[in-house]
C-alpha positions as CSV (number, residue, x, y, z in Angstrom):
1,M,28.6,35.2,-33.4
2,I,26.3,37.8,-34.6
3,R,28.8,39.3,-37.3
4,R,29.2,35.1,-38.8
5,E,25.7,34.9,-39.0
6,F,24.8,38.5,-40.7
7,L,27.6,37.3,-42.9
8,K,25.6,34.1,-43.4
9,Q,22.5,35.3,-44.3
10,A,24.3,38.3,-46.5
11,G,25.7,35.8,-48.8
12,L,29.7,37.0,-47.7
13,M,30.8,34.2,-45.9
14,A,33.4,32.9,-48.6
15,G,40.6,23.0,-20.8
16,A,39.8,21.1,-18.4
17,Y,42.2,22.7,-15.6
18,S,41.9,21.4,-12.1
19,V,42.6,25.1,-10.5
20,F,39.0,26.4,-10.9
21,P,38.2,30.1,-11.5
22,H,36.8,30.1,-7.7
23,A,34.6,33.2,-8.0
24,A,30.9,35.0,-7.8
25,V,29.3,38.3,-9.0
26,A,27.1,40.7,-7.6
27,F,23.7,40.3,-7.6
28,P,21.1,41.9,-5.2
29,A,19.7,40.4,-1.9
30,Q,22.8,38.3,-1.9
31,S,25.1,37.4,1.3
32,Q,28.7,37.8,1.2
33,P,31.9,36.0,2.2
34,A,33.7,37.7,5.2
35,S,36.4,38.3,2.3
36,A,34.1,40.3,-0.1
37,R,33.8,44.0,-0.4
38,P,30.0,44.6,0.1
39,E,30.2,48.2,-1.5
40,A,31.6,47.0,-4.2
41,V,30.2,43.7,-5.4
42,S,26.5,45.3,-5.3
43,H,24.9,47.5,-8.1
44,P,20.6,47.8,-8.3
45,D,21.1,46.7,-12.2
46,S,23.1,44.4,-12.2
47,R,22.0,41.1,-13.9
48,I,25.3,38.8,-12.7
49,S,25.8,37.3,-9.3
50,F,28.8,35.3,-8.3
51,E,30.0,34.1,-4.7
52,T,32.8,31.5,-3.2
53,S,34.3,29.8,-0.2
54,D,37.8,30.8,-2.1
55,A,38.6,33.8,-0.5
56,S,41.8,34.9,-2.5
57,Y,39.7,34.5,-5.5
58,Q,36.6,36.5,-4.1
59,A,38.5,38.6,-2.8
60,T,40.0,39.7,-6.2
61,Y,36.6,39.2,-8.3
62,S,35.5,41.7,-5.7
63,H,38.5,44.5,-5.7
64,A,37.8,44.3,-9.3
65,L,34.2,45.3,-9.3
66,E,35.7,48.3,-6.8
67,V,38.1,48.9,-9.3
68,L,35.3,49.6,-12.3
69,N,32.9,51.1,-9.8
70,R,35.5,53.5,-9.1
71,N,36.6,54.4,-12.6
72,T,33.7,56.1,-13.8
73,P,34.2,59.7,-13.8
74,F,32.6,62.5,-15.8
75,V,35.0,63.7,-18.4
76,Q,35.1,66.9,-20.6
77,G,32.1,68.0,-23.0
78,Y,29.5,65.3,-21.4
79,D,26.9,65.0,-18.8
80,Q,27.2,61.6,-18.0
81,P,29.2,59.2,-16.5
82,V,31.5,57.1,-18.1
83,L,33.9,54.0,-17.6
84,S,37.3,55.4,-18.2
85,E,40.7,53.2,-18.6
86,G,41.8,53.7,-15.1
87,S,45.0,53.5,-14.4
88,N,47.5,56.6,-15.6
89,Y,44.7,56.9,-18.5
90,K,42.1,59.4,-17.1
91,G,39.3,59.2,-19.7
92,V,38.0,56.9,-22.7
93,W,39.0,55.9,-26.0
94,L,37.6,55.3,-29.0
95,E,39.8,51.9,-30.0
96,C,37.9,50.3,-26.3
97,A,36.2,52.4,-24.5
98,P,32.8,51.3,-26.1
99,Q,33.8,47.6,-26.0
100,E,35.0,47.8,-22.3
101,G,31.0,49.6,-21.8
102,L,29.8,46.5,-23.8
103,V,31.2,44.3,-21.8
104,Y,30.3,46.0,-18.4
105,S,26.9,46.3,-19.6
106,L,25.3,43.3,-17.0
107,I,26.3,45.1,-14.0
108,R,26.1,49.3,-15.6
109,P,23.6,48.8,-18.5
110,D,23.7,52.6,-17.8
111,I,27.6,53.2,-18.4
112,A,27.3,50.8,-21.0
113,R,25.0,52.9,-23.0
114,N,27.2,56.1,-22.4
115,N,30.5,54.6,-23.2
116,H,28.9,54.5,-26.6
117,L,26.7,58.3,-26.7
118,I,29.6,59.9,-25.5
119,F,31.4,59.4,-28.9
120,F,28.1,60.6,-31.0
121,A,27.5,63.8,-28.5
122,L,31.2,65.3,-29.5
123,Q,31.0,64.1,-32.9
124,K,31.8,67.1,-35.1
125,E,29.9,68.3,-38.2
126,D,32.2,67.1,-40.9
127,G,31.9,63.6,-38.8
128,R,35.3,63.1,-37.3
129,I,34.8,61.4,-33.9
130,P,37.0,62.2,-30.9
131,C,40.2,59.7,-30.4
132,W,39.8,60.5,-27.0
133,V,38.1,62.6,-24.0
134,R,39.3,62.5,-20.9
135,T,38.8,64.7,-17.5
136,T,40.0,67.9,-19.2
137,A,40.7,68.0,-22.7
138,I,39.0,66.4,-25.8
139,G,41.5,64.7,-28.7
140,S,41.9,64.6,-32.2
141,A,45.4,63.9,-33.4
142,Q,44.8,60.7,-34.5
143,I,42.1,58.2,-35.6
144,Q,43.3,55.8,-32.7
145,M,40.6,52.8,-33.4
146,V,40.6,49.1,-33.2
147,V,37.4,47.4,-32.1
148,P,34.3,49.1,-34.0
149,I,32.3,51.0,-32.5
150,A,29.7,50.6,-34.7
151,A,29.9,46.6,-33.9
152,T,29.8,46.8,-30.5
153,A,26.6,49.8,-30.1
154,W,24.9,46.9,-33.0
155,E,25.1,44.2,-30.2
156,L,24.8,46.4,-27.4
157,S,21.1,47.8,-29.1
158,H,20.3,44.4,-30.4
159,Q,20.5,42.9,-27.2
160,T,18.6,45.9,-25.0
161,G,16.3,47.1,-27.6
162,D,17.3,50.8,-27.5
163,S,15.8,52.5,-30.2
164,E,17.8,55.4,-29.2
165,L,21.3,54.3,-29.0
166,L,20.6,52.5,-32.7
167,E,19.3,55.4,-34.2
168,K,22.4,57.4,-33.2
169,A,24.9,54.6,-33.9
170,Y,23.7,54.5,-37.2
171,A,23.8,58.2,-38.1
172,G,26.9,58.9,-36.4
173,C,28.9,55.8,-37.4
174,S,28.0,56.5,-41.3
175,R,29.2,60.0,-40.7
176,W,32.0,58.0,-39.3
177,D,32.7,55.8,-42.5
178,A,32.4,58.8,-44.3
179,W,34.9,60.9,-42.6
180,L,37.8,57.6,-42.8
181,R,37.0,57.7,-46.8
182,R,37.2,61.1,-47.4
183,Y,40.9,61.7,-45.0
184,R,42.4,58.3,-44.7
185,D,42.1,57.0,-48.2
186,T,44.6,59.7,-50.1
187,R,46.5,56.8,-52.3
188,H,42.7,56.1,-53.4
189,T,43.2,52.4,-52.8
190,G,39.7,51.7,-51.0
191,L,41.7,50.5,-47.4
192,C,42.4,53.0,-44.7
193,E,45.1,54.5,-44.2
194,G,47.2,55.0,-41.0
195,F,49.2,58.6,-40.3
196,C,51.2,58.2,-36.6
197,T,51.7,55.3,-34.2
198,W,48.4,55.9,-31.9
199,D,46.1,56.0,-34.8
200,T,46.4,52.4,-34.3
201,G,47.2,52.4,-30.2
202,H,50.6,50.6,-30.7
203,D,52.1,52.8,-28.3
204,N,55.9,51.5,-28.2
205,S,55.4,49.2,-31.1
206,P,58.4,48.4,-33.4
207,R,55.6,48.2,-36.1
208,W,55.9,52.2,-35.9
209,A,59.5,52.3,-34.9
210,G,60.7,56.2,-35.9
211,M,57.3,57.1,-36.7
212,P,55.6,60.4,-35.0
213,N,53.6,59.7,-32.6
214,S,50.3,61.6,-33.8
215,C,49.5,63.9,-36.4
216,P,50.6,67.4,-37.0
217,D,48.7,69.9,-35.4
218,G,46.4,67.6,-33.1
219,D,44.3,67.1,-36.7
220,A,44.0,63.3,-37.4
221,R,43.3,65.0,-41.3
222,K,47.5,65.8,-41.7
223,C,49.8,63.1,-42.4
224,P,53.1,63.7,-41.0
225,S,55.9,63.9,-43.4
226,A,58.0,61.1,-42.5
227,P,59.1,58.3,-44.8
228,G,56.6,55.2,-45.7
229,L,53.8,57.7,-44.7
230,P,51.2,56.8,-45.3
231,R,50.2,53.1,-45.0
232,L,47.8,50.7,-46.0
233,C,46.7,49.5,-42.4
234,P,45.2,45.7,-42.4
235,D,43.9,46.5,-38.9
236,L,42.5,49.7,-39.4
237,S,41.0,48.3,-42.9
238,A,39.7,45.5,-40.9
239,T,38.1,47.5,-38.3
240,V,36.1,49.5,-41.3
241,Y,35.1,46.5,-42.3
242,G,33.3,45.2,-39.1
243,A,31.9,48.6,-38.8
244,R,30.5,48.5,-42.3
245,I,29.1,44.7,-41.8
246,A,27.5,46.5,-38.2
247,L,26.4,49.1,-40.5
248,A,24.1,46.4,-42.6
249,A,22.6,44.8,-39.8
250,M,21.4,48.1,-38.1
251,A,20.6,49.6,-41.5
252,R,18.6,46.3,-41.9
253,A,16.8,47.1,-38.5
254,L,16.0,50.5,-39.3
255,G,13.8,49.6,-42.9
256,K,16.5,50.9,-44.6
257,N,17.2,47.7,-47.2
258,S,19.0,49.5,-50.0
259,E,21.4,51.0,-47.7
260,A,21.8,47.1,-45.8
261,D,23.0,46.3,-49.4
262,R,25.0,49.1,-50.0
263,W,26.8,48.9,-46.4
264,L,27.3,45.1,-48.0
265,D,29.1,45.5,-51.0
266,D,31.3,48.4,-49.7
267,A,32.6,45.9,-46.3
268,N,32.8,42.8,-49.0
269,T,35.4,45.5,-51.4
270,I,37.4,46.1,-48.5
271,R,37.7,42.5,-47.5
272,T,39.2,41.4,-50.7
273,L,41.8,44.5,-50.8
274,I,42.9,43.4,-47.1
275,M,42.7,39.9,-48.6
276,T,44.7,40.8,-52.0
277,K,47.0,43.8,-50.9
278,L,48.1,43.5,-47.4
279,Y,48.2,39.6,-46.6
280,S,51.5,37.4,-47.0
281,S,50.7,33.8,-47.8
282,E,54.5,33.5,-47.5
283,D,54.4,34.1,-43.9
284,A,50.7,33.4,-43.4
285,A,50.5,37.6,-41.6
286,F,48.8,40.5,-42.3
287,Y,51.3,43.7,-42.6
288,D,51.5,47.6,-43.3
289,L,51.9,48.2,-47.0
290,D,53.8,51.3,-47.0
291,A,53.8,54.2,-49.2
292,Q,56.4,52.7,-51.4
293,D,54.6,49.6,-52.0
294,R,56.6,47.5,-49.3
295,F,55.4,45.5,-46.3
296,V,56.6,46.4,-42.7
297,R,57.6,43.3,-42.0
298,V,56.3,43.0,-38.4
299,R,54.5,40.4,-37.0
300,S,52.4,41.8,-34.3
301,D,49.0,41.4,-32.8
302,V,47.9,43.4,-36.3
303,I,47.0,39.8,-37.2
304,S,44.1,39.2,-34.2
305,R,43.1,42.3,-34.9
306,V,42.0,41.5,-38.6
307,L,40.7,38.3,-37.2
308,G,38.5,39.6,-34.5
309,E,36.5,41.3,-37.3
310,D,36.2,38.2,-39.5
311,A,38.0,40.0,-42.4
312,I,39.9,37.1,-43.5
313,Y,38.7,34.5,-45.9
314,D,37.4,31.2,-44.5
315,K,39.8,29.0,-46.5
316,L,43.3,30.6,-44.8
317,I,41.6,31.1,-40.9
318,S,43.3,27.3,-40.1
319,K,47.1,28.4,-41.8
320,V,46.8,31.5,-40.0
321,Y,45.8,30.4,-37.0
322,K,48.1,27.2,-36.9
323,R,51.0,29.1,-38.0
324,Q,50.9,32.4,-35.9
325,I,47.8,32.9,-33.2
326,H,48.1,29.4,-32.0
327,N,52.0,28.5,-32.5
328,P,53.8,28.7,-29.1
329,K,56.7,29.9,-31.2
330,A,54.8,33.1,-32.2
331,F,51.8,34.4,-29.9
332,W,50.6,31.3,-28.0
333,A,52.7,32.4,-25.4
334,P,52.7,30.6,-21.9
335,Y,50.3,33.9,-21.1
336,P,49.2,34.7,-24.4
337,L,48.9,36.5,-27.1
338,S,52.1,38.5,-27.0
339,S,51.3,41.5,-29.1
340,I,54.7,40.8,-31.1
341,A,55.8,37.6,-32.2
342,L,57.9,35.7,-30.0
343,D,60.2,34.7,-32.5
344,D,59.9,37.9,-34.3
345,P,63.6,39.5,-34.0
346,T,62.0,43.2,-33.5
347,F,60.5,41.5,-30.3
348,V,61.7,44.3,-27.6
349,R,63.5,43.1,-24.2
350,P,63.6,44.1,-21.3
351,I,60.0,44.8,-21.9
352,P,58.9,48.7,-20.6
353,R,56.1,50.1,-19.3
354,N,53.1,50.5,-22.0
355,S,54.6,48.1,-24.4
356,W,53.0,46.5,-27.5
357,G,56.6,45.6,-28.6
358,G,56.1,42.5,-26.9
359,A,54.2,42.4,-24.2
360,S,50.3,40.3,-23.2
361,Q,48.0,43.2,-23.5
362,A,44.9,43.0,-21.1
363,L,43.3,44.9,-24.0
364,T,44.2,42.0,-26.6
365,A,42.8,39.3,-24.0
366,L,39.6,41.4,-23.8
367,R,38.8,41.4,-27.6
368,A,39.9,37.3,-28.1
369,P,36.9,36.3,-27.2
370,R,35.3,37.7,-30.2
371,W,36.9,36.3,-32.5
372,M,38.1,32.8,-30.8
373,E,34.6,31.9,-30.0
374,L,33.7,33.4,-33.7
375,Y,36.1,30.3,-35.5
376,G,35.1,27.5,-32.6
377,K,38.0,27.3,-30.6
378,P,36.6,27.4,-27.1
379,A,39.0,25.4,-25.6
380,D,42.1,27.5,-26.8
381,L,40.2,30.6,-25.4
382,A,39.6,28.7,-22.3
383,H,43.4,28.1,-21.6
384,L,43.9,31.8,-22.2
385,M,41.1,32.7,-20.1
386,Q,42.6,30.4,-17.5
387,Q,46.2,31.9,-17.9
388,W,44.9,35.6,-17.3
389,V,43.1,34.8,-14.3
390,S,45.2,32.7,-12.8
391,A,47.8,35.6,-13.3
392,I,45.8,38.0,-11.9
393,E,44.8,36.5,-8.8
394,R,48.5,36.1,-8.3
395,N,49.5,39.6,-8.6
396,G,46.2,41.0,-7.1
397,S,46.1,43.7,-9.1
398,F,44.9,45.2,-12.0
399,L,47.6,45.8,-14.5
400,Q,48.1,46.5,-18.1
401,Q,50.3,44.1,-19.7
402,M,52.4,41.0,-18.4
403,D,55.4,39.1,-19.7
404,P,54.2,36.5,-21.9
405,L,56.6,34.2,-20.9
406,S,56.6,34.6,-17.1
407,G,52.9,35.8,-16.4
408,E,54.6,38.5,-14.5
409,F,53.2,42.2,-14.6
410,T,55.0,45.5,-15.4
411,P,54.6,47.5,-12.3
412,D,52.3,50.3,-12.5
413,T,49.8,52.3,-11.1
414,G,46.9,49.7,-11.0
415,D,43.2,50.2,-11.1
416,Y,43.6,49.5,-14.9
417,S,39.7,49.2,-16.1
418,P,40.6,46.5,-19.0
419,A,42.5,44.1,-17.1
420,A,39.4,44.2,-14.1
421,L,37.0,43.8,-17.0
422,V,39.2,40.1,-18.1
423,F,38.9,39.1,-14.5
424,I,34.9,39.8,-14.6
425,D,34.2,38.2,-18.0
426,F,36.4,35.6,-17.7
427,T,35.0,34.4,-14.7
428,R,31.5,34.2,-16.5
429,R,32.8,32.9,-19.8
430,L,35.1,29.6,-17.4
431,A,32.4,28.6,-15.0
432,G,29.2,30.9,-15.2
433,V,26.3,31.5,-17.3
434,R,25.5,33.3,-20.9
435,Y,22.7,34.5,-23.0
436,V,24.2,33.9,-26.2
437,E,21.4,34.3,-29.5
438,D,18.2,33.1,-27.8
439,V,19.6,30.0,-25.8
440,L,22.1,29.7,-22.5
441,E,25.2,28.9,-22.2
442,W,26.5,26.9,-19.0
443,N,30.3,26.9,-18.8
444,V,30.8,24.0,-16.3
445,R,33.8,23.6,-14.5
446,P,33.6,22.2,-11.0
447,P,36.3,23.3,-8.7
448,A,38.0,21.5,-5.7
449,Q,35.9,19.1,-3.1
450,S,36.3,22.1,-1.0
451,V,35.3,24.9,-2.8
452,T,31.8,26.2,-3.2
453,A,30.7,28.8,-5.5
454,T,27.3,30.3,-6.7
455,Y,26.8,32.0,-10.2
456,R,23.6,33.3,-11.1
457,L,22.4,35.5,-14.2
458,Q,19.1,37.4,-14.2
459,V,18.4,36.2,-17.7
460,T,15.3,37.8,-17.9
461,P,12.5,39.6,-15.5
462,A,11.6,36.5,-15.5
463,I,14.5,33.8,-15.6
464,I,17.1,33.4,-13.7
465,A,19.9,30.5,-14.2
466,Q,22.5,29.4,-11.9
467,I,25.2,27.6,-11.9
468,K,25.9,26.4,-7.7
469,Y,29.0,24.3,-7.1
470,S,30.0,22.4,-4.7
471,A,31.9,18.9,-3.3
472,G,33.6,19.0,-7.0
473,R,30.2,19.0,-8.9
474,A,28.0,21.8,-10.3
475,E,24.1,21.7,-10.2
476,L,22.5,24.1,-13.1
477,S,19.1,25.6,-12.3
478,L,16.4,27.6,-13.7
479,N,14.5,29.7,-11.6
480,D,15.1,26.9,-8.9
481,K,14.4,24.4,-11.1
482,F,16.9,21.3,-11.2
483,L,18.0,20.5,-14.5
484,W,21.5,18.1,-14.4
485,R,24.6,17.9,-12.4
486,T,27.7,16.9,-13.5
487,S,31.3,16.8,-12.4
488,S,32.4,17.2,-15.8
489,V,34.5,20.3,-17.4
490,V,31.9,21.1,-20.5
491,R,29.7,24.0,-22.3
492,L,26.1,22.6,-22.1
493,I,23.4,24.6,-24.6
494,T,20.2,25.0,-23.6
495,D,17.3,27.1,-24.6
496,L,15.4,29.1,-22.1
497,D,12.9,26.3,-20.7
498,G,16.6,24.5,-19.9
499,K,15.8,21.9,-22.9
500,L,19.4,20.5,-23.8
501,G,20.4,21.1,-26.9
502,G,24.1,20.3,-27.0
503,A,27.4,20.4,-25.3
504,T,30.7,22.3,-26.4
505,G,34.0,20.8,-25.3
506,I,36.0,23.4,-23.4
507,A,38.7,21.3,-22.2
508,P,42.2,20.9,-23.6
509,V,41.3,17.0,-23.6
510,Q,38.5,14.6,-24.3
511,V,36.2,14.5,-22.0
512,K,34.0,11.8,-21.3
513,V,30.8,13.9,-19.6
514,K,28.0,12.9,-17.5
515,L,24.8,13.9,-16.7
516,Q,22.5,13.4,-13.8
517,G,19.0,14.7,-14.6
518,P,16.1,14.9,-12.2
519,G,15.0,11.6,-11.6
520,K,16.9,8.8,-13.0
521,G,17.4,10.7,-15.9
522,K,21.1,10.2,-17.1
523,R,23.5,11.1,-20.3
524,H,26.7,10.7,-21.2
525,M,28.9,11.1,-24.0
526,W,32.8,11.6,-25.5
527,V,33.8,15.6,-26.3
528,D,36.9,16.5,-27.7
529,P,38.1,19.9,-27.2
530,N,36.7,22.8,-29.6
531,E,33.7,20.1,-30.5
532,L,30.2,21.3,-30.6
533,L,27.7,18.4,-30.1
534,P,24.6,19.2,-32.1
535,L,22.5,16.2,-30.4
536,L,23.2,14.2,-27.0
537,V,21.7,10.8,-27.9
538,T,23.4,8.6,-25.9
539,E,21.2,7.2,-22.9
540,V,22.7,5.6,-19.8
541,E,20.6,3.5,-17.0
């Protein structure tokens, strides 16, 4: 939302389910059901709280919090704890750790901050940021970037008013952009080049078949001698684009208006290049362009990564979304989103461990809200989230990837932080309260009659928002002041005083929403999937 609004200002903008995410979150001084694990669901800085009578869901939610709490080690060269990837990955990676920290920020704001500052603290004088930092070593053999650290740092600093983070992020990300221009534009196209498989974090993907995993001598400045390298990469270029948009916002916040204008100009330039050089209108897809200017025609999650940074022309969003993302023959599998299109001949089966050759990845799921909300697809996102929380609850562990057709997870060691974050974040987005751009977003999804649950959000030190579920209904309140009661699946939008301003369809079908307010106040409306109703005008007695 921040990105698209900023783009507009800058002039650059060319399901209802019977199964409820029956969960609850950590909050001070709250009683927990017997199935909960108190040591895992309590943190003094947490701003969210959730509890439910559904023992299975509560146990999974509490286990997720426990996993995240455990996965906060100290790593090489940095004196503060960070949220690691967990499982087989003992450290933090540039492609994902900053975003994971941002998602975790409502529970551990200190960890969210550390997951950004570590990369700036270990940045080299020439601007290079490490691709990963493990408990025993620091890596620089690839760039491995997906979600821009500039974007997540800007969002976190914007939300918290953290001026130190803002200043360090602006300086560090400016130097990183300069490094990428110097060492990853050897063909002088203005786009960002990929030298190896791990540059994009696409382990075992047919996109990089036959290419080396990393750069020679552990140096991301050196391109391997392999046919077709270096490649012009749409996802890496989109990451640069998203970073420049964030840098423009940071510059504006720091009073550097001329620098903000320059970042916007540079962002617009690389966006145009992505669309003119790396987009195939015939396939409605984005592809790498090899050193011989040939498309590497593997339809992969590169497409969603370009969408993730809003680096696509507005007029093409609907086409790409329909042909690729929301197409059940392509990426919209029963358990979306697959890492390779289901109908792409390169889809890898049987699915091996750590494979971006087809499996639905927890990292892709965790990134989905960044862009599906941006493009007005909350009902579609709700389906994706429901499928993921159902699969995780069924399995009981937090694993990296699953079969997009069956929802069966690939056996692994477990305790994978992105999957635990998926469960926590998706619970909030499915049936909790969010504070978004100065409004409250109430995602109402009542459970079965027999299930109770409570979700709380500490909006500010003086404001607590709560949804309480019981008897198949939801009751919304601010500081214990009753606002609305409903049994409908819907997103309601209010200001910080609780004044109703709109509703959004988050069910897969049209829903008749009935609201009961204080006294005899009532409202009703019909709302379609993904529809935003800015004004609620229909009153009933």
